[in-house]
PQR file with spaces between the fields and no chain letter, atoms N, CA, C, O and H, PARSE charges and radii, in Angstrom:
ATOM       1  N    MET     1      -9.677  -19.703   -2.740 -0.4000 1.5000
ATOM       2  CA   MET     1      -8.403  -20.308   -2.471 -0.0000 2.0000
ATOM       3  C    MET     1      -8.584  -21.355   -1.371  0.5500 1.7000
ATOM       4  O    MET     1      -9.412  -21.189   -0.477 -0.5500 1.4000
ATOM       5  N    THR     2      -7.824  -22.404   -1.444 -0.4000 1.5000
ATOM       6  CA   THR     2      -7.863  -23.445   -0.416 -0.0000 2.0000
ATOM       7  C    THR     2      -6.675  -23.292    0.517  0.5500 1.7000
ATOM       8  O    THR     2      -5.723  -22.575    0.210 -0.5500 1.4000
ATOM       9  H    THR     2      -7.150  -22.539   -2.171  0.4000 1.0000
ATOM      10  N    GLU     3      -6.734  -23.964    1.651 -0.4000 1.5000
ATOM      11  CA   GLU     3      -5.620  -23.907    2.597 -0.0000 2.0000
ATOM      12  C    GLU     3      -4.361  -24.515    1.966  0.5500 1.7000
ATOM      13  O    GLU     3      -3.252  -24.036    2.200 -0.5500 1.4000
ATOM      14  H    GLU     3      -7.508  -24.547    1.901  0.4000 1.0000
ATOM      15  N    LYS     4      -4.534  -25.550    1.182 -0.4000 1.5000
ATOM      16  CA   LYS     4      -3.394  -26.179    0.509 -0.0000 2.0000
ATOM      17  C    LYS     4      -2.729  -25.187   -0.455  0.5500 1.7000
ATOM      18  O    LYS     4      -1.504  -25.076   -0.476 -0.5500 1.4000
ATOM      19  H    LYS     4      -5.435  -25.940    0.991  0.4000 1.0000
ATOM      20  N    LYS     5      -3.517  -24.477   -1.241 -0.4000 1.5000
ATOM      21  CA   LYS     5      -2.979  -23.496   -2.192 -0.0000 2.0000
ATOM      22  C    LYS     5      -2.247  -22.372   -1.444  0.5500 1.7000
ATOM      23  O    LYS     5      -1.192  -21.917   -1.885 -0.5500 1.4000
ATOM      24  H    LYS     5      -4.513  -24.567   -1.224  0.4000 1.0000
ATOM      25  N    LEU     6      -2.804  -21.931   -0.324 -0.4000 1.5000
ATOM      26  CA   LEU     6      -2.179  -20.902    0.482 -0.0000 2.0000
ATOM      27  C    LEU     6      -0.825  -21.371    1.001  0.5500 1.7000
ATOM      28  O    LEU     6       0.150  -20.621    0.940 -0.5500 1.4000
ATOM      29  H    LEU     6      -3.662  -22.301    0.035  0.4000 1.0000
ATOM      30  N    THR     7      -0.750  -22.583    1.503 -0.4000 1.5000
ATOM      31  CA   THR     7       0.521  -23.101    2.013 -0.0000 2.0000
ATOM      32  C    THR     7       1.555  -23.216    0.902  0.5500 1.7000
ATOM      33  O    THR     7       2.737  -22.956    1.128 -0.5500 1.4000
ATOM      34  H    THR     7      -1.542  -23.191    1.553  0.4000 1.0000
ATOM      35  N    GLU     8       1.124  -23.603   -0.298 -0.4000 1.5000
ATOM      36  CA   GLU     8       2.051  -23.679   -1.429 -0.0000 2.0000
ATOM      37  C    GLU     8       2.606  -22.285   -1.764  0.5500 1.7000
ATOM      38  O    GLU     8       3.800  -22.136   -2.022 -0.5500 1.4000
ATOM      39  H    GLU     8       0.164  -23.815   -0.482  0.4000 1.0000
ATOM      40  N    GLU     9       1.746  -21.283   -1.758 -0.4000 1.5000
ATOM      41  CA   GLU     9       2.189  -19.922   -2.069 -0.0000 2.0000
ATOM      42  C    GLU     9       3.125  -19.359   -1.008  0.5500 1.7000
ATOM      43  O    GLU     9       4.105  -18.690   -1.334 -0.5500 1.4000
ATOM      44  H    GLU     9       0.776  -21.404   -1.548  0.4000 1.0000
ATOM      45  N    LEU    10       2.828  -19.626    0.254 -0.4000 1.5000
ATOM      46  CA   LEU    10       3.707  -19.151    1.325 -0.0000 2.0000
ATOM      47  C    LEU    10       5.073  -19.829    1.245  0.5500 1.7000
ATOM      48  O    LEU    10       6.103  -19.183    1.440 -0.5500 1.4000
ATOM      49  H    LEU    10       2.032  -20.170    0.518  0.4000 1.0000
ATOM      50  N    GLY    11       5.079  -21.114    0.962 -0.4000 1.5000
ATOM      51  CA   GLY    11       6.348  -21.829    0.815 -0.0000 2.0000
ATOM      52  C    GLY    11       7.178  -21.278   -0.330  0.5500 1.7000
ATOM      53  O    GLY    11       8.392  -21.118   -0.204 -0.5500 1.4000
ATOM      54  H    GLY    11       4.243  -21.638    0.803  0.4000 1.0000
ATOM      55  N    ALA    12       6.527  -20.990   -1.441 -0.4000 1.5000
ATOM      56  CA   ALA    12       7.240  -20.425   -2.596 -0.0000 2.0000
ATOM      57  C    ALA    12       7.756  -19.020   -2.270  0.5500 1.7000
ATOM      58  O    ALA    12       8.879  -18.669   -2.632 -0.5500 1.4000
ATOM      59  H    ALA    12       5.540  -21.120   -1.544  0.4000 1.0000
ATOM      60  N    ASP    13       6.935  -18.219   -1.588 -0.4000 1.5000
ATOM      61  CA   ASP    13       7.350  -16.864   -1.227 -0.0000 2.0000
ATOM      62  C    ASP    13       8.541  -16.905   -0.276  0.5500 1.7000
ATOM      63  O    ASP    13       9.502  -16.156   -0.453 -0.5500 1.4000
ATOM      64  H    ASP    13       6.022  -18.504   -1.294  0.4000 1.0000
ATOM      65  N    ALA    14       8.487  -17.770    0.724 -0.4000 1.5000
ATOM      66  CA   ALA    14       9.587  -17.873    1.694 -0.0000 2.0000
ATOM      67  C    ALA    14      10.883  -18.276    0.999  0.5500 1.7000
ATOM      68  O    ALA    14      11.961  -17.818    1.377 -0.5500 1.4000
ATOM      69  H    ALA    14       7.706  -18.379    0.868  0.4000 1.0000
ATOM      70  N    TYR    15      10.780  -19.118    0.000 -0.4000 1.5000
ATOM      71  CA   TYR    15      11.968  -19.576   -0.723 -0.0000 2.0000
ATOM      72  C    TYR    15      12.537  -18.479   -1.626  0.5500 1.7000
ATOM      73  O    TYR    15      13.752  -18.296   -1.694 -0.5500 1.4000
ATOM      74  H    TYR    15       9.904  -19.490   -0.307  0.4000 1.0000
ATOM      75  N    HIS    16      11.675  -17.766   -2.304 -0.4000 1.5000
ATOM      76  CA   HIS    16      12.141  -16.813   -3.314 -0.0000 2.0000
ATOM      77  C    HIS    16      12.598  -15.472   -2.769  0.5500 1.7000
ATOM      78  O    HIS    16      13.473  -14.841   -3.362 -0.5500 1.4000
ATOM      79  H    HIS    16      10.687  -17.914   -2.249  0.4000 1.0000
ATOM      80  N    TYR    17      12.029  -15.014   -1.650 -0.4000 1.5000
ATOM      81  CA   TYR    17      12.462  -13.727   -1.100 -0.0000 2.0000
ATOM      82  C    TYR    17      13.880  -13.851   -0.563  0.5500 1.7000
ATOM      83  O    TYR    17      14.185  -14.778    0.188 -0.5500 1.4000
ATOM      84  H    TYR    17      11.318  -15.526   -1.168  0.4000 1.0000
ATOM      85  N    GLN    18      14.732  -12.935   -0.939 -0.4000 1.5000
ATOM      86  CA   GLN    18      16.140  -12.975   -0.557 -0.0000 2.0000
ATOM      87  C    GLN    18      16.421  -12.082    0.666  0.5500 1.7000
ATOM      88  O    GLN    18      17.416  -11.358    0.694 -0.5500 1.4000
ATOM      89  H    GLN    18      14.485  -12.182   -1.548  0.4000 1.0000
ATOM      90  N    TYR    19      15.547  -12.141    1.661 -0.4000 1.5000
ATOM      91  CA   TYR    19      15.716  -11.351    2.866 -0.0000 2.0000
ATOM      92  C    TYR    19      15.908  -12.283    4.055  0.5500 1.7000
ATOM      93  O    TYR    19      15.459  -13.429    4.027 -0.5500 1.4000
ATOM      94  H    TYR    19      14.739  -12.730    1.639  0.4000 1.0000
ATOM      95  N    SER    20      16.581  -11.790    5.111 -0.4000 1.5000
ATOM      96  CA   SER    20      16.808  -12.634    6.276 -0.0000 2.0000
ATOM      97  C    SER    20      15.622  -12.631    7.239  0.5500 1.7000
ATOM      98  O    SER    20      15.478  -13.554    8.040 -0.5500 1.4000
ATOM      99  H    SER    20      16.945  -10.859    5.133  0.4000 1.0000
ATOM     100  N    ASN    21      14.773  -11.609    7.173 -0.4000 1.5000
ATOM     101  CA   ASN    21      13.558  -11.536    7.999 -0.0000 2.0000
ATOM     102  C    ASN    21      12.354  -11.369    7.095  0.5500 1.7000
ATOM     103  O    ASN    21      12.308  -10.450    6.278 -0.5500 1.4000
ATOM     104  H    ASN    21      14.889  -10.859    6.522  0.4000 1.0000
ATOM     105  N    ILE    22      11.378  -12.257    7.239 -0.4000 1.5000
ATOM     106  CA   ILE    22      10.162  -12.225    6.414 -0.0000 2.0000
ATOM     107  C    ILE    22       8.952  -12.266    7.349  0.5500 1.7000
ATOM     108  O    ILE    22       8.888  -13.080    8.270 -0.5500 1.4000
ATOM     109  H    ILE    22      11.416  -13.003    7.903  0.4000 1.0000
ATOM     110  N    PHE    23       8.007  -11.381    7.095 -0.4000 1.5000
ATOM     111  CA   PHE    23       6.766  -11.347    7.858 -0.0000 2.0000
ATOM     112  C    PHE    23       5.600  -11.597    6.917  0.5500 1.7000
ATOM     113  O    PHE    23       5.444  -10.904    5.912 -0.5500 1.4000
ATOM     114  H    PHE    23       8.059  -10.720    6.347  0.4000 1.0000
ATOM     115  N    PHE    24       4.783  -12.590    7.246 -0.4000 1.5000
ATOM     116  CA   PHE    24       3.570  -12.871    6.485 -0.0000 2.0000
ATOM     117  C    PHE    24       2.372  -12.424    7.316  0.5500 1.7000
ATOM     118  O    PHE    24       2.172  -12.904    8.432 -0.5500 1.4000
ATOM     119  H    PHE    24       4.910  -13.153    8.063  0.4000 1.0000
ATOM     120  N    PHE    25       1.582  -11.514    6.776 -0.4000 1.5000
ATOM     121  CA   PHE    25       0.333  -11.088    7.396 -0.0000 2.0000
ATOM     122  C    PHE    25      -0.796  -11.635    6.526  0.5500 1.7000
ATOM     123  O    PHE    25      -0.946  -11.233    5.372 -0.5500 1.4000
ATOM     124  H    PHE    25       1.744  -11.124    5.869  0.4000 1.0000
ATOM     125  N    ILE    26      -1.579  -12.542    7.074 -0.4000 1.5000
ATOM     126  CA   ILE    26      -2.607  -13.235    6.306 -0.0000 2.0000
ATOM     127  C    ILE    26      -3.968  -12.864    6.862  0.5500 1.7000
ATOM     128  O    ILE    26      -4.302  -13.205    7.997 -0.5500 1.4000
ATOM     129  H    ILE    26      -1.457  -12.869    8.011  0.4000 1.0000
ATOM     130  N    TYR    27      -4.755  -12.159    6.050 -0.4000 1.5000
ATOM     131  CA   TYR    27      -6.132  -11.845    6.420 -0.0000 2.0000
ATOM     132  C    TYR    27      -7.016  -12.925    5.838  0.5500 1.7000
ATOM     133  O    TYR    27      -7.211  -12.995    4.624 -0.5500 1.4000
ATOM     134  H    TYR    27      -4.484  -11.882    5.128  0.4000 1.0000
ATOM     135  N    ASP    28      -7.542  -13.754    6.693 -0.4000 1.5000
ATOM     136  CA   ASP    28      -8.325  -14.923    6.295 -0.0000 2.0000
ATOM     137  C    ASP    28      -9.810  -14.646    6.486  0.5500 1.7000
ATOM     138  O    ASP    28     -10.437  -15.163    7.411 -0.5500 1.4000
ATOM     139  H    ASP    28      -7.383  -13.698    7.679  0.4000 1.0000
ATOM     140  N    LYS    29     -10.358  -13.827    5.606 -0.4000 1.5000
ATOM     141  CA   LYS    29     -11.772  -13.417    5.715 -0.0000 2.0000
ATOM     142  C    LYS    29     -12.715  -14.611    5.610  0.5500 1.7000
ATOM     143  O    LYS    29     -13.733  -14.663    6.300 -0.5500 1.4000
ATOM     144  H    LYS    29      -9.848  -13.407    4.855  0.4000 1.0000
ATOM     145  N    GLU    30     -12.381  -15.562    4.756 -0.4000 1.5000
ATOM     146  CA   GLU    30     -13.253  -16.724    4.525 -0.0000 2.0000
ATOM     147  C    GLU    30     -12.988  -17.879    5.495  0.5500 1.7000
ATOM     148  O    GLU    30     -13.649  -18.916    5.428 -0.5500 1.4000
ATOM     149  H    GLU    30     -11.553  -15.520    4.196  0.4000 1.0000
ATOM     150  N    LYS    31     -12.029  -17.695    6.388 -0.4000 1.5000
ATOM     151  CA   LYS    31     -11.655  -18.713    7.393 -0.0000 2.0000
ATOM     152  C    LYS    31     -11.307  -20.056    6.745  0.5500 1.7000
ATOM     153  O    LYS    31     -11.814  -21.106    7.139 -0.5500 1.4000
ATOM     154  H    LYS    31     -11.492  -16.853    6.442  0.4000 1.0000
ATOM     155  N    ILE    32     -10.432  -19.990    5.743 -0.4000 1.5000
ATOM     156  CA   ILE    32      -9.992  -21.240    5.096 -0.0000 2.0000
ATOM     157  C    ILE    32      -8.948  -21.962    5.946  0.5500 1.7000
ATOM     158  O    ILE    32      -8.727  -23.161    5.778 -0.5500 1.4000
ATOM     159  H    ILE    32     -10.020  -19.137    5.423  0.4000 1.0000
ATOM     160  N    ILE    33      -8.308  -21.231    6.854 -0.4000 1.5000
ATOM     161  CA   ILE    33      -7.342  -21.854    7.761 -0.0000 2.0000
ATOM     162  C    ILE    33      -8.127  -22.404    8.948  0.5500 1.7000
ATOM     163  O    ILE    33      -8.710  -21.649    9.726 -0.5500 1.4000
ATOM     164  H    ILE    33      -8.488  -20.257    6.990  0.4000 1.0000
ATOM     165  N    LYS    34      -8.133  -23.720    9.071 -0.4000 1.5000
ATOM     166  CA   LYS    34      -8.962  -24.364   10.101 -0.0000 2.0000
ATOM     167  C    LYS    34      -8.377  -24.210   11.505  0.5500 1.7000
ATOM     168  O    LYS    34      -9.125  -23.990   12.458 -0.5500 1.4000
ATOM     169  H    LYS    34      -7.660  -24.333    8.439  0.4000 1.0000
ATOM     170  N    ASN    35      -7.061  -24.321   11.651 -0.4000 1.5000
ATOM     171  CA   ASN    35      -6.411  -24.187   12.949 -0.0000 2.0000
ATOM     172  C    ASN    35      -5.316  -23.129   12.816  0.5500 1.7000
ATOM     173  O    ASN    35      -4.187  -23.441   12.436 -0.5500 1.4000
ATOM     174  H    ASN    35      -6.453  -24.500   10.878  0.4000 1.0000
ATOM     175  N    ALA    36      -5.650  -21.897   13.125 -0.4000 1.5000
ATOM     176  CA   ALA    36      -4.731  -20.783   12.924 -0.0000 2.0000
ATOM     177  C    ALA    36      -3.472  -20.921   13.774  0.5500 1.7000
ATOM     178  O    ALA    36      -2.381  -20.587   13.311 -0.5500 1.4000
ATOM     179  H    ALA    36      -6.567  -21.644   13.434  0.4000 1.0000
ATOM     180  N    ASP    37      -3.600  -21.408   15.011 -0.4000 1.5000
ATOM     181  CA   ASP    37      -2.422  -21.554   15.877 -0.0000 2.0000
ATOM     182  C    ASP    37      -1.415  -22.550   15.296  0.5500 1.7000
ATOM     183  O    ASP    37      -0.214  -22.280   15.280 -0.5500 1.4000
ATOM     184  H    ASP    37      -4.486  -21.680   15.387  0.4000 1.0000
ATOM     185  N    ALA    38      -1.892  -23.675   14.829 -0.4000 1.5000
ATOM     186  CA   ALA    38      -1.006  -24.672   14.209 -0.0000 2.0000
ATOM     187  C    ALA    38      -0.397  -24.136   12.928  0.5500 1.7000
ATOM     188  O    ALA    38       0.778  -24.377   12.651 -0.5500 1.4000
ATOM     189  H    ALA    38      -2.868  -23.894   14.842  0.4000 1.0000
ATOM     190  N    PHE    39      -1.176  -23.418   12.151 -0.4000 1.5000
ATOM     191  CA   PHE    39      -0.692  -22.828   10.903 -0.0000 2.0000
ATOM     192  C    PHE    39       0.450  -21.852   11.183  0.5500 1.7000
ATOM     193  O    PHE    39       1.457  -21.852   10.475 -0.5500 1.4000
ATOM     194  H    PHE    39      -2.130  -23.223   12.376  0.4000 1.0000
ATOM     195  N    ILE    40       0.293  -21.028   12.206 -0.4000 1.5000
ATOM     196  CA   ILE    40       1.322  -20.051   12.572 -0.0000 2.0000
ATOM     197  C    ILE    40       2.598  -20.761   13.015  0.5500 1.7000
ATOM     198  O    ILE    40       3.694  -20.328   12.659 -0.5500 1.4000
ATOM     199  H    ILE    40      -0.525  -21.029   12.781  0.4000 1.0000
ATOM     200  N    GLN    41       2.479  -21.834   13.778 -0.4000 1.5000
ATOM     201  CA   GLN    41       3.665  -22.575   14.210 -0.0000 2.0000
ATOM     202  C    GLN    41       4.419  -23.171   13.033  0.5500 1.7000
ATOM     203  O    GLN    41       5.650  -23.189   13.028 -0.5500 1.4000
ATOM     204  H    GLN    41       1.589  -22.186   14.067  0.4000 1.0000
ATOM     205  N    VAL    42       3.693  -23.658   12.042 -0.4000 1.5000
ATOM     206  CA   VAL    42       4.338  -24.250   10.879 -0.0000 2.0000
ATOM     207  C    VAL    42       5.048  -23.189   10.047  0.5500 1.7000
ATOM     208  O    VAL    42       6.147  -23.433    9.548 -0.5500 1.4000
ATOM     209  H    VAL    42       2.693  -23.644   12.047  0.4000 1.0000
ATOM     210  N    TYR    43       4.441  -22.022    9.891 -0.4000 1.5000
ATOM     211  CA   TYR    43       4.992  -20.978    9.029 -0.0000 2.0000
ATOM     212  C    TYR    43       5.656  -19.841    9.792  0.5500 1.7000
ATOM     213  O    TYR    43       5.656  -18.697    9.339 -0.5500 1.4000
ATOM     214  H    TYR    43       3.548  -21.825   10.296  0.4000 1.0000
ATOM     215  N    SER    44       6.216  -20.158   10.942 -0.4000 1.5000
ATOM     216  CA   SER    44       7.028  -19.208   11.708 -0.0000 2.0000
ATOM     217  C    SER    44       8.245  -19.951   12.227  0.5500 1.7000
ATOM     218  O    SER    44       8.196  -21.152   12.491 -0.5500 1.4000
ATOM     219  H    SER    44       6.215  -21.088   11.311  0.4000 1.0000
ATOM     220  N    GLY    45       9.326  -19.219   12.366 -0.4000 1.5000
ATOM     221  CA   GLY    45      10.521  -19.821   12.937 -0.0000 2.0000
ATOM     222  C    GLY    45      11.779  -19.424   12.207  0.5500 1.7000
ATOM     223  O    GLY    45      11.768  -18.590   11.302 -0.5500 1.4000
ATOM     224  H    GLY    45       9.365  -18.243   12.151  0.4000 1.0000
ATOM     225  N    ASP    46      12.873  -20.047   12.627 -0.4000 1.5000
ATOM     226  CA   ASP    46      14.180  -19.775   12.048 -0.0000 2.0000
ATOM     227  C    ASP    46      14.591  -20.921   11.142  0.5500 1.7000
ATOM     228  O    ASP    46      14.614  -22.082   11.551 -0.5500 1.4000
ATOM     229  H    ASP    46      12.883  -20.725   13.363  0.4000 1.0000
ATOM     230  N    GLY    47      14.914  -20.573    9.907 -0.4000 1.5000
ATOM     231  CA   GLY    47      15.475  -21.540    8.977 -0.0000 2.0000
ATOM     232  C    GLY    47      16.977  -21.427    8.994  0.5500 1.7000
ATOM     233  O    GLY    47      17.544  -20.821    9.904 -0.5500 1.4000
ATOM     234  H    GLY    47      14.896  -19.630    9.575  0.4000 1.0000
ATOM     235  N    SER    48      17.620  -21.988    8.024 -0.4000 1.5000
ATOM     236  CA   SER    48      19.081  -21.934    7.971 -0.0000 2.0000
ATOM     237  C    SER    48      19.593  -20.511    7.765  0.5500 1.7000
ATOM     238  O    SER    48      20.636  -20.148    8.308 -0.5500 1.4000
ATOM     239  H    SER    48      17.160  -22.481    7.286  0.4000 1.0000
ATOM     240  N    SER    49      18.874  -19.700    6.989 -0.4000 1.5000
ATOM     241  CA   SER    49      19.337  -18.336    6.744 -0.0000 2.0000
ATOM     242  C    SER    49      18.219  -17.300    6.833  0.5500 1.7000
ATOM     243  O    SER    49      18.432  -16.131    6.512 -0.5500 1.4000
ATOM     244  H    SER    49      18.026  -19.994    6.548  0.4000 1.0000
ATOM     245  N    LYS    50      17.017  -17.726    7.270 -0.4000 1.5000
ATOM     246  CA   LYS    50      15.881  -16.803    7.304 -0.0000 2.0000
ATOM     247  C    LYS    50      15.099  -16.945    8.600  0.5500 1.7000
ATOM     248  O    LYS    50      14.990  -18.027    9.176 -0.5500 1.4000
ATOM     249  H    LYS    50      16.844  -18.676    7.530  0.4000 1.0000
ATOM     250  N    HIS    51      14.562  -15.821    9.036 -0.4000 1.5000
ATOM     251  CA   HIS    51      13.636  -15.807   10.174 -0.0000 2.0000
ATOM     252  C    HIS    51      12.279  -15.427    9.622  0.5500 1.7000
ATOM     253  O    HIS    51      12.136  -14.379    8.992 -0.5500 1.4000
ATOM     254  H    HIS    51      14.650  -14.941    8.568  0.4000 1.0000
ATOM     255  N    ILE    52      11.278  -16.268    9.852 -0.4000 1.5000
ATOM     256  CA   ILE    52       9.940  -16.036    9.300 -0.0000 2.0000
ATOM     257  C    ILE    52       8.932  -15.926   10.439  0.5500 1.7000
ATOM     258  O    ILE    52       8.917  -16.757   11.347 -0.5500 1.4000
ATOM     259  H    ILE    52      11.395  -17.119   10.364  0.4000 1.0000
ATOM     260  N    GLU    53       8.101  -14.910   10.386 -0.4000 1.5000
ATOM     261  CA   GLU    53       6.998  -14.734   11.321 -0.0000 2.0000
ATOM     262  C    GLU    53       5.703  -14.659   10.529  0.5500 1.7000
ATOM     263  O    GLU    53       5.627  -13.985    9.501 -0.5500 1.4000
ATOM     264  H    GLU    53       8.113  -14.235    9.648  0.4000 1.0000
ATOM     265  N    SER    54       4.690  -15.356   11.017 -0.4000 1.5000
ATOM     266  CA   SER    54       3.379  -15.335   10.365 -0.0000 2.0000
ATOM     267  C    SER    54       2.327  -14.852   11.341  0.5500 1.7000
ATOM     268  O    SER    54       2.353  -15.189   12.524 -0.5500 1.4000
ATOM     269  H    SER    54       4.752  -15.903   11.851  0.4000 1.0000
ATOM     270  N    VAL    55       1.404  -14.058   10.829 -0.4000 1.5000
ATOM     271  CA   VAL    55       0.267  -13.566   11.608 -0.0000 2.0000
ATOM     272  C    VAL    55      -0.986  -13.877   10.798  0.5500 1.7000
ATOM     273  O    VAL    55      -1.073  -13.528    9.621 -0.5500 1.4000
ATOM     274  H    VAL    55       1.383  -13.784    9.867  0.4000 1.0000
ATOM     275  N    VAL    56      -1.953  -14.535   11.430 -0.4000 1.5000
ATOM     276  CA   VAL    56      -3.225  -14.842   10.775 -0.0000 2.0000
ATOM     277  C    VAL    56      -4.317  -14.053   11.466  0.5500 1.7000
ATOM     278  O    VAL    56      -4.472  -14.125   12.685 -0.5500 1.4000
ATOM     279  H    VAL    56      -1.883  -14.819   12.386  0.4000 1.0000
ATOM     280  N    ILE    57      -5.070  -13.303   10.688 -0.4000 1.5000
ATOM     281  CA   ILE    57      -6.167  -12.499   11.195 -0.0000 2.0000
ATOM     282  C    ILE    57      -7.455  -13.057   10.599  0.5500 1.7000
ATOM     283  O    ILE    57      -7.632  -13.086    9.381 -0.5500 1.4000
ATOM     284  H    ILE    57      -4.944  -13.245    9.698  0.4000 1.0000
ATOM     285  N    GLN    58      -8.345  -13.495   11.477 -0.4000 1.5000
ATOM     286  CA   GLN    58      -9.651  -14.010   11.038 -0.0000 2.0000
ATOM     287  C    GLN    58     -10.733  -13.178   11.737  0.5500 1.7000
ATOM     288  O    GLN    58     -10.660  -12.950   12.945 -0.5500 1.4000
ATOM     289  H    GLN    58      -8.201  -13.471   12.466  0.4000 1.0000
ATOM     290  N    PRO    59     -11.723  -12.734   10.985 -0.5600 1.5000
ATOM     291  CA   PRO    59     -12.800  -11.935   11.610  0.2800 2.0000
ATOM     292  C    PRO    59     -13.623  -12.794   12.565  0.5500 1.7000
ATOM     293  O    PRO    59     -13.753  -14.005   12.388 -0.5500 1.4000
ATOM     294  N    ILE    60     -14.168  -12.142   13.567 -0.4000 1.5000
ATOM     295  CA   ILE    60     -15.043  -12.829   14.505 -0.0000 2.0000
ATOM     296  C    ILE    60     -16.422  -12.194   14.462  0.5500 1.7000
ATOM     297  O    ILE    60     -16.576  -11.026   14.105 -0.5500 1.4000
ATOM     298  H    ILE    60     -14.063  -11.158   13.711  0.4000 1.0000
ATOM     299  N    VAL    61     -17.403  -12.973   14.826 -0.4000 1.5000
ATOM     300  CA   VAL    61     -18.781  -12.484   14.868 -0.0000 2.0000
ATOM     301  C    VAL    61     -19.164  -12.270   16.315  0.5500 1.7000
ATOM     302  O    VAL    61     -19.061  -13.180   17.137 -0.5500 1.4000
ATOM     303  H    VAL    61     -17.277  -13.922   15.115  0.4000 1.0000
ATOM     304  N    LEU    62     -19.605  -11.068   16.622 -0.4000 1.5000
ATOM     305  CA   LEU    62     -20.004  -10.759   18.011 -0.0000 2.0000
ATOM     306  C    LEU    62     -21.478  -10.924   18.201  0.5500 1.7000
ATOM     307  O    LEU    62     -21.987  -10.708   19.301 -0.5500 1.4000
ATOM     308  H    LEU    62     -19.689  -10.328   15.954  0.4000 1.0000
């Protein structure tokens, strides 16, 4: 999956879910999200009728 495809799917999910609070938990094992902080800012916040929170989890190498 590409970052573009992921953003398209999240946008569609946010639109179709009929709930006022939506939480997206994204496990990005392949690190396709280049800037996780910016991604979270774009896909979190208050819309006209929905509150969306996003969490991106990327593995780290020790």
